C-alpha positions in Angstrom: 0.0 0.2 0.1 3.0 2.5 0.9 4.4 2.3 -2.4 1.0 3.1 -4.1 0.5 6.1 -2.1 4.4 7.2 -2.9 3.6 6.7 -6.5 0.5 8.9 -6.2 2.4 11.5 -4.9 5.3 11.4 -7.3 2.5 11.7 -10.2 0.7 14.6 -8.9 2.1 18.5 -9.1 2.2 21.2 -6.9 0.7 24.7 -7.6 1.2 28.4 -7.2 -1.2 31.1 -6.8 0.5 33.9 -7.8 -0.2 37.7 -7.4 2.2 40.7 -8.6 2.4 44.2 -7.6 2.3 45.5 -11.1 5.6 46.7 -10.8 9.3 45.3 -10.5 9.3 43.8 -7.1 11.9 44.3 -4.5 10.9 41.2 -2.6 8.6 37.9 -2.7 6.3 36.5 -0.1 5.8 32.7 -0.5 3.0 31.6 1.7 2.9 28.0 2.8 -0.3 26.4 4.3 -0.9 24.0 6.8 -1.8 20.3 6.9 -1.5 17.3 9.0 1.1 15.2 10.6 0.5 12.0 8.2 -2.1 12.0 5.4 -1.8 11.4 1.9 -4.8 12.7 0.4 -4.2 15.4 -2.3 -4.7 18.9 -1.6 -7.4 20.5 -3.7 -9.0 24.0 -3.7 -11.9 22.9 -0.9 -8.8 22.0 1.5 -9.5 23.8 4.6 -5.7 24.6 5.4 -5.2 25.9 1.9 -8.4 28.0 2.1 -7.3 29.7 5.1 -4.0 30.7 3.6 -5.9 31.8 0.3 -8.2 33.9 2.6 -5.2 35.6 4.2 -3.4 36.1 0.9 -6.3 38.0 -0.2 -6.6 40.1 2.6 -3.2 41.0 2.9 -2.0 41.4 -1.1 -2.8 44.9 -1.3 -0.6 45.6 1.5 2.2 43.7 0.1 1.6 45.1 -3.3 1.8 48.9 -1.9 5.2 47.6 -0.1 6.6 46.5 -3.4 6.3 43.0 -2.9 4.8 40.1 -5.0 3.0 37.2 -3.1 2.6 33.7 -4.1 0.8 30.8 -2.4 1.9 27.3 -2.8 -0.7 24.6 -2.6 1.1 21.3 -1.7 0.5 18.1 -3.6 -0.7 16.2 -0.3 -2.1 17.0 2.9 0.5 15.5 5.5 4.1 16.3 6.5 4.3 12.3 6.1 7.8 12.0 7.4 9.0 8.7 6.5 7.3 7.9 3.0 10.2 9.8 1.2 13.5 11.1 1.6 12.0 14.3 2.7 8.8 15.4 4.2 6.1 15.9 1.4 5.7 19.9 1.8 9.5 20.3 2.0 9.5 18.8 -1.5 7.2 21.1 -2.7 8.5 24.2 -1.1 12.0 23.6 -2.3 10.3 23.3 -6.0 8.4 26.5 -5.3 11.8 28.5 -4.4 13.2 27.0 -7.4 10.3 28.6 -9.5 10.9 31.8 -7.9 14.4 31.9 -9.0 13.2 31.0 -12.6 10.7 33.9 -12.6 12.8 36.6 -10.7 16.5 35.7 -10.3 18.0 36.4 -6.9 14.9 38.3 -5.4 14.7 37.9 -1.7 11.9 35.8 -0.2 10.2 35.6 3.0 8.3 32.7 3.9 4.8 33.3 5.4 3.8 29.7 7.0 0.7 28.8 8.9 1.0 25.6 11.3 2.9 23.0 9.2 3.6 25.6 6.6 5.8 27.3 9.6 7.5 24.0 9.9 8.3 23.7 6.5 9.4 27.3 6.1 11.8 26.5 9.0 12.9 23.6 7.4 13.8 25.2 3.9 14.8 28.4 5.1 18.6 27.3 4.3 17.6 27.9 0.6 19.6 31.1 -0.8 16.8 33.1 -1.8 15.3 32.9 1.8 15.5 36.1 3.7 13.4 35.0 6.8 10.3 33.2 8.1 7.1 34.4 9.7 5.2 31.7 11.4 1.8 31.9 12.6 0.1 29.7 14.9 3.3 27.4 14.0 4.2 23.5 14.6 7.6 23.3 15.7 7.8 19.8 17.6 10.4 19.5 20.4 13.8 18.9 18.8 13.0 20.3 15.3 16.2 21.7 13.8 17.1 25.2 13.8 20.3 25.1 11.7 18.4 25.9 8.7 17.7 29.6 10.1 21.3 30.0 10.5 21.9 33.7 9.5 18.2 34.2 8.5 15.4 36.3 10.6 12.6 34.4 12.4 9.4 35.5 13.9 6.8 33.2 15.3 3.3 34.1 16.6 1.4 31.8 19.0 -2.2 31.9 20.7 -2.2 30.5 24.2 -5.7 28.8 23.4 -4.2 27.1 20.7 -5.0 23.3 21.4 -3.5 22.0 18.2 -0.1 23.1 18.2 2.0 24.1 21.2 2.5 27.6 22.5 5.5 26.4 24.7 7.1 24.4 22.1 7.0 27.4 19.6 8.8 29.6 22.4 11.5 26.9 22.9 12.0 26.6 19.1 12.6 30.4 18.9 14.9 30.4 22.2 17.0 27.5 20.3 16.6 29.6 16.9 18.2 32.7 18.5 21.7 30.7 18.7 22.1 30.6 15.1 19.7 33.2 13.6 20.3 36.8 12.5 17.4 38.0 14.5 14.3 36.2 16.1 10.9 37.3 17.8 8.4 35.4 19.7 5.1 37.3 19.5 2.5 36.2 22.2 -0.9 36.4 20.6 -2.7 36.2 24.1 -6.0 33.8 24.0 -6.3 33.2 20.3 -6.4 29.9 19.1 -4.9 27.9 15.9 -7.3 28.6 13.2 -6.8 32.4 13.0 -10.8 32.8 12.7 -11.0 34.4 15.8 -8.8 37.4 16.2 -8.5 37.6 12.4 -7.4 41.2 12.3 -4.7 40.8 15.1 -3.2 37.9 13.0 -3.2 39.8 9.6 -1.6 42.6 11.4 1.1 40.6 12.6 1.6 38.5 9.6 1.6 41.8 7.4 4.0 44.2 9.6 6.5 41.5 10.5 6.6 40.3 7.0 7.1 43.6 5.6 9.5 45.0 8.0 11.7 41.7 7.5 12.5 42.9 3.9 14.1 46.1 5.5 16.2 43.9 7.9 19.8 43.6 7.3 20.7 41.1 4.6 21.1 37.3 5.6 24.5 36.0 6.2 
C-alpha cells in the first residue's frame, strides 16, 4: 500500500497562486499553508488549510503590493508532513520546488516565507535556501527537537496564541529560543487567548503577518 501512495505523490504536481504588484518587485512573499502530521490525500481548492491561507493572501496582498512585494501561495500535492514516506517530508519537497520557481521567474529576488501551522515548520526547514531572507510563522507547528540549523543567518518571527490546542505555544517559545543561537534575529509574538485557526482575532493575525513580513525585507541581509 505504501508504494502505491508514494507513486500517487510522485505523479501529482504542486501549484502556485501568484499575485504580482504590477511593478518590478523588491521581494516576494511565499505563503505556505498548514496540513496534518500524516495524510496522503491530495490538496485541492476545498482543502481547509489551503483555503485559510488563501483568505489571508486575499486580505494582505494589497498591503504587500504597496510595499513593492509580489505574493505567491503554494498548494502542496498532499495534505500531510508524511515523514518517512520519502527522503524528505512531502511539503518540504514542494517548497523547494516553489523556491526554484521563484528563481526561474525573478533571479536572486529575496523571499520571506509566511507559513501557518505545518507551513511554518516547512518554512523553517527550507530556510537554508539561498533565496530565503527569513521566516514568519503564525500558529506554527514546531515539535520539540525540530532542527534550527536551516535558520542560520536568517530572520525568524513566530506568533502563537495561548488557546491553541492543535500546536503548542510552549514548544514554539522553546524553538525560538533555540533558533536565537543561530539566526540573524528572532522574535516571539504572544497572541494572547487566540487559537490555532485564525478565525477568532483575524485582524490581529493579519496585522502581525503583514507588519512582520514587510519589516523583514528591511532587516539586514542574511549572512
